[in-house]
C-alpha positions, 0 to 999 in steps of 0.5 A: 759826966761827959768823957773827955777825950785826946783823938789824933792821927799821926805817922812816924817818920819811920814806918812803924814795926812790931816793936813799935807798936808794942813799946807804944802800947806798954808805956801807955798800959804802965802809964794809966796801970791797967788793971788787965790787959789789953785786948788786940784785935788784928785784921789780914786778909779777906778782912778775917780778924783774930782777937788776942789779949795777952798781958806781957810784952814778949807774948806780944810780939811773939803773937803779932810776929806771924800776923804783922806783915800781913795784917790790913789793921793791927787795934790795941783796945782797953776799957780801964776805970770806965773809959776806953783806950785806943791804938790803931794802927793802919798797916796799909797807909802807916797810920797811927790812930789814938784815941786816950782820956785826958783830965778834964784840966789837961791841956789836950795840945801839951798832951798830942806833942808830947806823944808825938816827940816821945815817938818821932811821929807827926800829925796828920790834919788834913787829908794827906792824899787829895792835893795834886802835886804833879799833872802831866800828859802823854801821848801813847806810842805803843799803847795797848791794854794789857802793856797798861796793866803790866806796867802799872802794875810794875808802877805801883810795886814800888809805893808797896805791896799791892794789897796794900795799895787802896783803890778808891775808882777805877773803871774801863769805859767802852761801847759793845759792837753790838750796840755801839751808842751806850756807853757800858761800865766795868769797875773794880773793888780792889787794884789787883782787881783792876789790873785784872779787869785790864788784862781780861778785857775783850778788845775785839768784842769792845771799842774802848772809850776811856780808863780812870782809876785813882790808887792811894798809898802809904803815908809818908814823911818828907822834910818834917811833913805828912804827905800821902802816896796818891797816883790819878790815872785818866787814859782817854782813848777816843779821839784819837790818839791815845793819851795818858793823864797822870795826876799824883801827890808825889813831886815832878821829880820823884813821879818820873822816876816811878812811872819809868816802867809804865813810859817803858811799855806804852812808849809815852816819851816827853809830857805834851803840853796840856791843862789839867783841871783842878787841884785833886789827885783824881784822874780825869778829863776837864770838866764840860764847863771848862773846855773852850769849844763848850764854854764860848761856842756850844754852851751860848748856843744852847742858852740861844735855842733853848726856847725852842726845844722840850724841855726832856731834850735839853735834859738830854743834852746837860744831863741830871746826877745821882749821888753815889755811894762807893765806901762804906760798901753795903754788906749781904745784910745790908748794913755794913758793922764796923768797930769804933775808929776813923770810918771814910765815906766817899761818893761820886755823881753819876750823870744821867744819861751817862754818854756824855758827862763823865762822872765827877768824881770830887764832887763838893757835898754837905754829910750829915750823921745822925743817930737814933733820928737826932743830928750829930755832925755835919761835915763837908768835903770833895768826894770824901771825909772820914769820921769819927761814928758813935756807937750804934746804928748811924744814918749817914746823909750825903747832899751834893752841894754842885748839882741838883742831884738828890742826896744820897743816904745809908746806914752804919752800925759802929759796935764795940767787939771784946774777946 
């Protein structure tokens, strides 16, 4: 018999507290008449996980009291009558993912609405971080990489604890003084690592080109709708003057208030008129084809002289791309391992050679999931998708739709972890 389940994600009108988490878990256990206690998994700093198995709610509160504030994820899991139950509280985003069995005749919409109404939650049915609501461009009057790091840290602290923010992408592009014709990149894996990268950048030995970052914060309920706090930053240092482009899922008035520390550090002043292409929150320069000089002058010129140049030369002018996977990251053993639950897969297209085009951070691609060689699902997304994987060894294939880039493949193992 195929197990039927209700699976959804939601955000509370006010952030979930430890008491909320335990109350929801207790109510679900009482309704299902669990014969054994929940298994509780707590993922904290450095992805270290503690395992708890406690029967009574007061004990849950006591055991979680010292862990809740610093936890990245708290997961309640139980196996009851050959069916699994799960409540996963993502402490960095404020999102609760619910996975509970359903009777074959049950109305899943009614079940979901009853849960949301009871616990004052709002359903998430799309990527709440992706779409831009505000885009502004400034010219910096008091530029330095250190000022950028200090101002950005002050801004991000208004989103929440730095360790609870997710760095989707963060890099510095520069030229080394000994080899000015080659672009070099340095990246970071966390927001704190990105801030440290900025502060340690050697401006004497290197000539800065640009800086880019895409950062996600917690989800919020605004006017009964769920919004994710997202901030995209792109600093163009060449040619002068320095411009700072910011995209965000935050409305303009709220963004202006939150950007006050950065504006003060960099002397940003008022936004300058500019066209910001695209609809997402990952900041970056306009695409090559969208620039007027490229559309009306350079591309027709290239088309006219294509017969006069070698294919190798033309390939250099309009480079190929390679598909690069950002998350999930591999381990020393090569294959990342996760507990059952949503897994975010993100990617970008890297131009080759790198010096003529920026990376495409929102590249549309088809993502195929295989289990034991059998195709199980296929979804599409721009730069990232969140998918539920089946227990076992999953193969993920990312097939870009916007270029001739070759597909990229990785494997992810999903394992049940009890006790």
